[in-house]
C-alpha positions, -999 to 999 in steps of 0.1 A, spaced: -374 -742 154 -346 -735 179 -326 -716 152 -356 -695 142 -363 -684 178 -326 -676 182 -325 -656 150 -357 -637 160 -340 -627 193 -309 -615 175 -329 -594 151 -349 -579 180 -316 -569 196 -303 -555 163 -333 -531 162 -322 -517 195 -286 -513 183 -299 -495 153 -316 -470 176 -282 -465 193 -262 -461 161 -286 -440 141 -306 -422 166 -339 -435 154 -368 -452 172 -367 -490 171 -396 -510 158 -420 -528 181 -414 -564 190 -440 -575 165 -423 -556 137 -389 -574 141 -375 -590 109 -387 -624 99 -360 -647 86 -366 -657 50 -348 -690 43 -362 -695 8 -336 -674 -11 -305 -654 -7 -301 -621 -26 -276 -593 -28 -288 -557 -31 -284 -544 -66 -298 -509 -61 -283 -485 -86 -286 -457 -60 -252 -449 -45 -251 -461 -9 -246 -436 18 -241 -458 48 -225 -493 49 -230 -520 76 -199 -542 77 -208 -575 93 -176 -590 108 -170 -627 116 -144 -654 113 -162 -669 83 -159 -705 71 -149 -723 39 -178 -723 14 -163 -754 -2 -138 -781 9 -113 -766 -15 -111 -735 7 -104 -755 39 -66 -753 38 -65 -715 32 -91 -710 60 -70 -730 85 -37 -714 73 -51 -679 80 -62 -690 115 -29 -706 125 -9 -676 113 -30 -650 130 -9 -636 158 -40 -624 176 -48 -661 181 -13 -676 185 17 -655 188 43 -682 185 79 -683 171 81 -692 134 43 -688 130 48 -683 92 63 -718 90 44 -737 117 10 -722 108 9 -736 73 23 -769 85 -4 -773 112 -30 -763 86 -18 -790 62 -20 -816 90 -55 -806 99 -70 -801 65 -80 -837 56 -99 -843 88 -116 -808 87 -126 -815 51 -144 -846 62 -163 -827 88 -175 -801 62 -185 -829 39 -208 -842 67 -227 -809 67 -231 -805 30 -196 -796 17 -190 -762 32 -199 -737 59 -234 -721 57 -222 -689 75 -220 -668 43 -255 -678 33 -271 -669 66 -251 -637 70 -264 -626 36 -300 -634 46 -298 -616 79 -277 -587 66 -299 -579 36 -330 -578 57 -313 -557 82 -303 -530 57 -338 -530 43 -351 -523 77 -325 -496 82 -337 -479 49 -372 -479 62 -363 -466 97 -335 -441 90 -340 -421 58 -313 -396 68 -286 -423 66 -301 -442 37 -294 -458 13 -277 -485 34 -256 -513 19 -245 -546 34 -209 -556 34 -195 -588 48 -159 -591 60 -146 -625 71 -113 -628 89 -103 -662 75 -125 -670 45 -140 -652 15 -151 -625 14 -120 -614 33 -121 -582 53 -93 -566 32 -112 -573 -1 -144 -559 13 -126 -527 25 -114 -522 -11 -150 -523 -22 -161 -499 5 -135 -474 -6 -146 -478 -43 -182 -472 -33 -173 -438 -17 -195 -442 14 -199 -415 39 -201 -438 69 -196 -474 78 -207 -493 109 -184 -522 117 -208 -547 133 -191 -577 150 -212 -609 148 -191 -627 173 -212 -639 203 -186 -625 227 -158 -600 227 -122 -612 227 -89 -600 214 -88 -631 193 -122 -627 177 -136 -592 174 -102 -578 183 -85 -596 154 -111 -583 129 -107 -547 141 -69 -551 140 -73 -562 103 -92 -530 96 -66 -509 113 -37 -526 94 -56 -520 61 -59 -483 66 -24 -480 81 -10 -494 48 -35 -476 25 -34 -442 42 -61 -416 45 -98 -424 41 -129 -401 40 -151 -428 55 -164 -421 91 -164 -453 111 -185 -465 140 -182 -498 158 -205 -523 175 -181 -546 191 -201 -561 221 -237 -565 209 -243 -595 233 -239 -571 263 -268 -549 250 -292 -547 279 -322 -554 256 -310 -588 247 -318 -605 280 -352 -589 280 -360 -604 246 
């Protein structure tokens, strides 16, 4: 019950952010998205998407086999720890921590649920966007995790292949920090610095918790 109330509040706030990003009127409180926990689906529309919403987060290992790589990416991220010999110490720390962290994930079912819930929330969000903002539709959900699959870099490859006109980078972190949202945005910057020119127009929502409507909700 506590999670459902929290999710309801988050989606209420998202509707206000949609108004900010797309210039459309937000739905009434009673029209806010309901969380459907019965299934997870990915949009399979054949229509070429016009606008993408890239939901950014740190992610989590979906299985215990992914724990080491997840930790290694964290401990070698200079936005978190800029230490000497990070390329050596980071993997070593990850190896030491992996057995204990695996045990913790086993206790909650064998992996992180963050991808499942991001898919549920994100797919319903883009469905609402399609209904609210026909001028920027069709919209497509993309998920970019900093330390787990789907990785930001792999998702950006797909965005470029899809030939979108515009993408909104939507940070899901509950606060802004150079080591959370900042690290994800830096990953996007490094990707395009290495790849070169892109036709995609980018917008960023990096501090949704500071949106004035959130406290009202």
